[in-house]
N, C-alpha and C positions, 0 to 999 in steps of 0.2 A: 560434457561436463568433470570441471579443474575437483582435484579433494588440496588442499592444505594442512598437511599435519601437525601440531608441536606439542615436544616433550619436553617437562617439566617432574625431578621426581627426586627423589630423599630418602636417606636409609636410616632408620632410627633404631639402635641399636644396645635395645633394653635390656637389662640380666635377664626376667619375664618372660615377655614378649616380643622378641623384636620383628625389627616389621621390615617395609619403604613403602612410600609413598607415590606413583606418580601419577601425574599430569598431564592428561591429553588434553586438546584443542584438534577440534574439526570446523574446515571454512566449506564453504559452497556454493559455488555460482549456478543463482536459480532463476528461471525465466518462470513473470510475471503470467498470472491467469486470469487473473481479472483488472479490468478501471475503469475506474469509473471518473465520469466527466460533472462543473456545477454551470445551466442556461440560467440567466437569471433579466426574464419581464421584468420592462418597468413602462409606468404610466405617469406623464403629469393633464392633468384637468381640475377642470373653475369646481369642478363638483366632484365630493368624496367619488360617491353612488360610481360614477362615471369613470372618475382611474380604477378603480376596483375593478370594475366591470372586464372592461377593454385586457387589466393587465394579468387579468382570470382566465378569461380566453382568450389568449395567446400562448398559457401556459396550458390548455387544454390541446388548442388545437397544435404544438408543437408536440404531446404525448400520442397526437393523435398521428403522427408524423415521423415520429420514433417507434409504433411500433408494428406499420406500415414496413418496417423494413429487417424486420421477422431477426434483430440479432438476436445471437443466443445468452441462456440463461441473464432475460432482460431485465434490468429494478428499476424502479419509476421510482422516485418519492418527493412529494412538497417539502422545500427548506426556504429558511428565513423569510418568513412571509413580516413586509412591514408600509405601514404606509403613513406617511408627514406631512405637513405644512411646508413649502420651499417659500422659502422670507428672503427678499432682495434690499440689500441699499439701494433710494434709488433720489438722489439732491435735494440730500439731508432728511431723507424720512424713512424706516419704513414697510415695504412694499409685501402686500398677499399677492403669489405666482398664482394659488393653486397648492393644489395637493397633490402629493407624487402615492404612486403603488405600486411596491414589489415584490413580487414571490421570483423564484427560483425552484430546477427543478435539473436532480441530481442521479444522472442517469450512470447504467451500471451496468457491464455485459463482460463474461467470458471473447468475446470477437472486441480485440482491443485492438489490432488490426482497421478494421471499418467505422472503428469510433470518430471521423470523418467524415463520413458518412452523415451521423447525426449533428455533426456540426452543422453542414447543408441540409440540414432538414428542418433547423431551427432557423440557418439566415434567411430559411424562404418565408415563415412567419414570421418573420419582426425581428427577430432572437439574438440582437448583435453581441450583448456580454456573457463572455464563458469564463468561465476559473479556468483554471489548469487541471489539465490529465494527472491521476493520480495514481499509480502501477501497484498491483499489492498480490496478495496471493490470497485464495481461496482456505477456508479453510479445509480439507481435505488433502489442495495438494502441504499444506505448508503441516501438518500430521507427517504423511509423507514422509517431504523432505526430516524432518524432523527424526522420524522412524531411524530416515538413513545416518544421516548425519551424524545418530547416537552408535551406531555399529561401526561406524568405521573407530567413531572413535572408543567404544568399548574395547576390539577389535586390535588396533593402534595402545589400548597400555598394558594389557591382558602381555602382547608381541614384546613392549619395549622389557616393561618387568621380566621377560620371559631369556633375554640377549643382554639385559643386566645380572641375571645374578648364573644365568650363564662363562660367562666372563671374570665375573668379579669370586665366583668361585660357593656359588649359596643357595638353595633348592626354591621358588617361592610354594606358600600356603591357599589355602582359605582367602576370601573375600574383608576384614575384619571393617571397612569403613565405606561410607561413598559417597560421594554430592558433587551435584552438577548444576551448574546454571545454563541450559536455556540464552544462546542471544536473538530475539525474536523479530523478526525483518519489517522495515516501517513502511510504508508506503511509500514512492521513488516521485516527486515533486515533477508534473513536463510543461511550462511551457508553453500553453496555445500560442500564435501567432491571431492580435484579434481581425489580419489583414487577409489570413483568409479562413475569417465571417461573410466576408465581401461579394462574397460573386456567386449564385449560385450555379451559373454555367463548368466552369474552371472544375476538376474531375474532384472526387473530394481523394482530401492525405492521404495516405502511410502511412499510419500511427503503428512504429515500431517500441516495444514493450519495454525493452533492454531485461539489461539482468540487474535480479540485487546480490546481500551475503548473508548468507545463513550460514550460523556456530551456532556451538556446541562447546562448555567444558567439562572434564570430568574431570576430578582429583581421585583413583582407588589408594586404600592403603592391603595390602598383602602382609601375611605369616611372611614371616621367616622362617622355616623348614631349616 
């Protein structure tokens, strides 16, 4: 893990309260520990009940197949349920083609590398519509990395202030003001090719989580003795 430190500073020589303000920036590269991907079942029938039933059964089958994989920290959530009529324009008139039902299943796990196995399970039950994979930090890891980065920025700010004081011939006193602006990393989408879903016999795709940048900025004002 690499740390990058950027420092800006200013000195205010006020008669009553001389002070120095130091700005530190900590940036770290973090490996995400969670991955989420969405599968969508879609069926069309003349009867609404039939379309809904087939779609619901398909999603339930997918849930059972994914549970069999025993992925760590597995979370399953149904999203985007839609039922709508299908109409097409034929021979200068609108023709009813039936009812289409769609239902999505969001799969989240800490075993990002094994998400290809979930894709394989989806293909097994006939679900080939797959959204992009998003990798992100769990709340626990996000808090841990945030505190780590905050420590680095705080130590750097004090160290730089002390170095400036040494070179410019003054001493730093207590902290009189502090501002901090954390930069929360956003989920990183990874586009999954539809071709990956077409073969159940192929070995599951190994998914790499990549890295995300995590940073925080602090501005510290010290008294000048």
